[in-house]
Structure formats: structure tokens, C-alpha cells
C-alpha positions in Angstrom: 49.9 -141.8 37.1 48.5 -141.0 33.6 47.5 -137.3 33.3 44.8 -136.6 30.7 45.1 -133.8 28.2 42.3 -131.9 29.8 44.0 -132.0 33.2 47.3 -130.8 31.8 45.5 -128.0 30.0 43.7 -127.0 33.2 46.9 -126.8 35.2 48.9 -125.1 32.5 46.1 -122.5 32.1 46.4 -121.8 35.9 50.3 -121.7 35.8 50.1 -119.0 33.1 48.5 -116.7 35.7 51.6 -117.0 37.9 54.1 -114.1 37.3 57.1 -115.5 39.2 58.9 -118.3 37.4 60.1 -119.8 40.7 56.5 -119.8 42.1 55.3 -121.3 38.9 57.7 -124.3 39.3 56.8 -124.7 43.0 53.1 -124.6 42.4 53.3 -127.1 39.5 55.2 -129.5 41.8 52.7 -129.1 44.6 49.7 -129.8 42.3 51.5 -132.9 40.9 52.2 -134.1 44.4 48.5 -133.7 45.3 47.3 -135.5 42.2 49.7 -138.4 42.6 49.0 -138.9 46.3 45.2 -138.6 46.1 44.5 -139.8 42.5 42.1 -136.8 42.3 41.3 -135.4 38.9 41.5 -131.6 39.2 39.3 -131.1 36.2 36.6 -133.7 37.0 33.1 -133.0 38.0 33.9 -133.6 41.6 36.4 -130.8 41.6 33.7 -128.4 42.9 32.1 -129.1 46.2 32.7 -130.9 49.5 34.5 -133.9 47.9 37.4 -131.8 46.7 37.6 -130.0 50.1 37.6 -133.3 52.0 40.3 -134.7 49.7 42.5 -131.7 50.5 41.9 -132.0 54.3 42.6 -135.7 54.3 45.8 -135.0 52.3 46.8 -132.3 54.8 46.2 -134.7 57.7 48.3 -137.4 56.0 51.2 -135.0 55.4 51.0 -133.9 59.1 51.1 -137.4 60.4 54.1 -138.2 58.1 56.0 -135.4 59.7 55.9 -132.9 56.9 56.8 -129.4 57.9 54.4 -126.5 58.3 56.1 -124.7 55.4 55.8 -127.6 53.0 52.1 -128.1 53.8 51.5 -124.4 53.6 53.0 -124.2 50.1 50.8 -127.1 48.9 47.7 -125.5 50.3 48.6 -122.1 48.8 49.1 -123.8 45.4 45.7 -125.5 45.6 44.0 -122.3 46.8 45.5 -120.3 43.9 44.4 -123.0 41.5 40.8 -122.7 42.8 40.9 -118.9 42.6 42.0 -119.1 39.0 39.1 -121.5 38.1 36.5 -119.8 40.3 36.2 -122.9 42.5 34.7 -121.9 45.9 36.2 -123.9 48.8 36.6 -123.0 52.4 40.4 -122.8 52.8 40.1 -121.3 56.3 38.7 -124.6 57.3 41.4 -126.5 55.5 44.1 -124.6 57.3 42.7 -125.6 60.7 44.1 -129.0 60.0 47.7 -127.8 59.6 50.3 -128.5 62.2 51.4 -125.8 64.6 53.9 -123.4 63.1 56.9 -123.9 65.4 60.2 -122.3 64.5 62.9 -125.0 64.9 65.9 -122.8 64.0 66.9 -119.5 65.5 67.8 -117.3 62.5 70.5 -114.7 62.6 72.5 -112.6 60.2 75.9 -113.9 59.0 78.8 -112.2 60.7 81.3 -110.2 58.7 83.9 -112.9 59.3 81.5 -115.6 58.1 80.8 -113.6 54.9 84.5 -113.1 54.4 85.1 -116.8 54.8 82.5 -117.5 52.1 84.0 -114.9 49.7 87.6 -116.3 50.2 86.3 -119.7 49.1 84.2 -118.6 46.2 84.9 -118.5 42.5 84.2 -115.4 40.4 80.5 -116.3 39.8 79.7 -117.3 43.3 81.4 -114.3 44.7 79.0 -112.1 42.7 76.0 -114.1 44.1 77.1 -113.7 47.7 77.8 -110.0 47.3 74.4 -109.5 45.6 72.6 -111.0 48.5 74.7 -109.2 51.1 74.6 -105.7 49.5 71.0 -105.7 48.1 69.0 -108.1 50.2 67.5 -109.7 47.1 66.0 -113.2 47.3 67.6 -116.1 45.3 64.4 -116.3 43.3 65.1 -112.9 41.8 68.5 -113.8 40.3 67.5 -116.1 37.4 65.3 -113.3 35.9 68.0 -110.7 36.0 69.4 -109.5 32.7 72.1 -107.0 32.0 69.4 -104.5 30.8 68.3 -104.4 34.4 71.6 -103.0 35.6 72.6 -99.3 35.3 76.0 -98.2 36.5 75.8 -94.9 38.3 77.7 -91.9 37.1 80.5 -92.3 39.6 81.0 -95.9 38.7 80.9 -97.0 42.3 77.6 -98.9 42.2 75.0 -100.5 40.0 71.3 -99.7 40.2 69.3 -102.9 39.7 65.7 -103.2 38.8 64.2 -106.4 40.3 61.0 -108.0 38.9 61.2 -105.5 36.0 58.4 -107.2 34.0 55.8 -106.8 36.8 55.4 -103.1 37.6 53.4 -103.9 40.8 56.3 -105.8 42.3 59.2 -103.8 40.8 61.9 -102.9 43.3 65.1 -100.9 42.8 68.3 -101.8 44.8 71.9 -100.7 44.7 75.1 -102.6 45.0 78.1 -101.8 47.1 81.4 -100.9 45.5 82.8 -104.4 46.3 79.8 -106.0 44.7 80.1 -103.7 41.6 83.8 -104.7 41.2 82.8 -108.4 41.5 80.2 -108.0 38.8 82.6 -106.2 36.5 85.2 -108.9 37.0 82.7 -111.6 36.3 81.4 -109.9 33.1 85.0 -109.3 31.9 85.8 -113.0 32.5 82.8 -113.9 30.3 83.9 -111.6 27.5 87.5 -113.0 27.6 85.9 -116.5 27.3 84.2 -115.4 24.1 80.7 -114.3 25.2 79.2 -111.3 23.4 77.4 -109.5 26.2 73.9 -108.1 25.2 71.1 -106.4 27.1 69.2 -109.7 27.3 72.2 -111.6 28.6 71.6 -113.1 32.1 73.5 -111.4 34.9 74.4 -114.8 36.3 74.6 -117.7 33.8 75.2 -121.4 33.9 78.8 -122.6 33.7 80.1 -122.7 30.2 83.2 -123.3 28.0 84.4 -121.2 25.1 82.7 -123.5 22.7 79.2 -122.6 24.0 80.0 -119.1 25.3 77.0 -117.6 23.3 74.5 -120.4 24.0 73.9 -119.0 27.5 71.2 -120.0 30.0 70.5 -118.2 33.2 71.5 -120.0 36.4 68.5 -121.8 38.0 67.2 -121.1 41.5 68.0 -124.7 42.5 71.6 -124.2 41.4 71.9 -121.0 43.3 70.7 -122.7 46.5 73.1 -125.6 46.0 76.1 -123.3 45.3 75.5 -121.2 48.5 74.9 -124.4 50.6 78.1 -125.9 49.4 
């Protein structure tokens, strides 16, 4: 599908209003899926009004019939609703959501046991060990990790834990968490390893970075959310 410059500009304008990088990526994917499946031009004259709403409802019904999960459909509707809010497009999303499938939980969630966590840690390398202990000790989401920089960490006076400021750039969402001593030791070991490999640690350095060799030690990039999910799944 060929996307016009005006469409791209419209979507990019909307994406600039999204604070979370992870949400920005998810919403962009959702809007692209909608456009590709329906052929609907989000910036056309038909964007406002019943035609747009009917397109969304038909798309939701098609997704439901294809077996798409409640969560997937909900994300797409949320992206479209946020897009409409950003461009002052009035649509009845309460009506749209009536066509969603029933929200049925298919998996019974539970916390990992201490033994399961220990098994994960025993199999983890230095970087993944930090990830696991960050999740266990602070309860942070995987989406918060890519944005963490060393400037967001403050080691407490006794050296036993780090204070971490999450979502530091958005005061309304800012959260402070603390690491356990085991997590603190894992972070220190990981940062020491990076220094030994030639990286010069700076306040803007990512807490968790992509894999690297000594040749590109200072051309760092933060680890992506997709990579984090894959590492933990493995």
C-alpha cells in the first residue's frame, strides 16, 4: 500500500503526542494494520463521520471472526481512539467496543516461585541477570527498561541498594523504586564488565544496552523492548 505524504504527516503528528516510546511503536503498528487491512485514508474527507466509524466496526468484526484476541483488538481500538482524540475527530467508541469479543482470561497467572527465579538466574548471563533481578526487586515493566539511563540511578549511602527514577521525563508518571542488595550487586558487576570491555560510562549511558564488542564499546544503544521480551522468554 502506498502511503501519501499527508497521511504520514498526520500519523507522525499524532505519534508525537505519545510520551511512551513503547506505546508509540505499538500505536504506529496498529494504525498501519488498520490502513493496510481497510485501505482507509486516515486524512481523507471521509475520516470524520459515520463512514470512518463503520470501517472501524467492520474491521473489529473481521478481527473477531479471524480469532484475534481481546487484547490485540483492544490495542488497535485504543490506538484509533487516541488518533481521533489528537485530531478532534468525534466518533462513538463506546459503540465500537460493543463489537469486541468477550474478555475471557485463558491463562491463570501466578507469581514465579523462588526456585523458578533461582533457576532463571542460574542460567542467565550478566546482562540478563540484571534484567531478571530488576523485575523481581522493583516490579517495573519491561517497557520502562529501554528508557533507563545511569543518571536515573542513585546509590544509597549504605551502598546496599539503588534508588531508580522511572519515567523520569514525564513528571505525571514518575515513579521511584528501590533495588535489593542482590540486584544492586548484579548491576555493579554488569557495569564493571562494560568498563573492562572499554566502555566509558556516562550519565546518559543506558542501564541495559545491546550486546557489543570492544570495537564498538562506546557506540552504545539501549536494549529494545522486543529484545527484553525475547531474552526472558528464552
